[in-house]
Residue, then its C-alpha position, 0 to 999 in steps of 0.5 A: m507540445c511533447h512536454q505538455i503530454i509528459a507533464s500531463l502523464g506525470l500528473i495523472l500518475d500522481i493522481i493514481g498514486v494518491v488514490f493508491l495511498f488513500i486506499w492502501g496508506p503506508p503501514a504505521p507502527n502498532m501503537e496499541g498499549s494492550v497485551g493480547l492473548a496468544l492462541e496456538s496455530g493449531t487451535v480451532l475456534a468455535d466457528g470452525t476456523r483455525v488460528e493458523d488460517m487466520e494468521k496466513e490471511q493476515l500475513r497475505k493482507r499485510v504483504l498486499h498492503t505493503k506492496m500496494s502502498k509502495v506502488g502508490l509511492g512509486l507512482i507519485l515519485f515517477g509522476f513528479v520526475l516526469q513533470l520535472i523532465a517536462q519542465w526542463f527539457 
């Protein structure tokens, strides 16, 4: 009976991990072929926002995306380990 609970818990973690990866997929390399124009960090745009603030927000989003995708991959790995444990013990 205990092995069924462990296997079920592993399967649930796998499902949650897949949802995490669906939302926050692993980061892919930038394949853009164009060259963008660079603005200095102190530049203020027409709507009043500063380029520095936009850069900080993008960095925050990139860090969150990377962390959440690693959590998703970790959940899937741990779920598979639990299923293997339930199968063999």
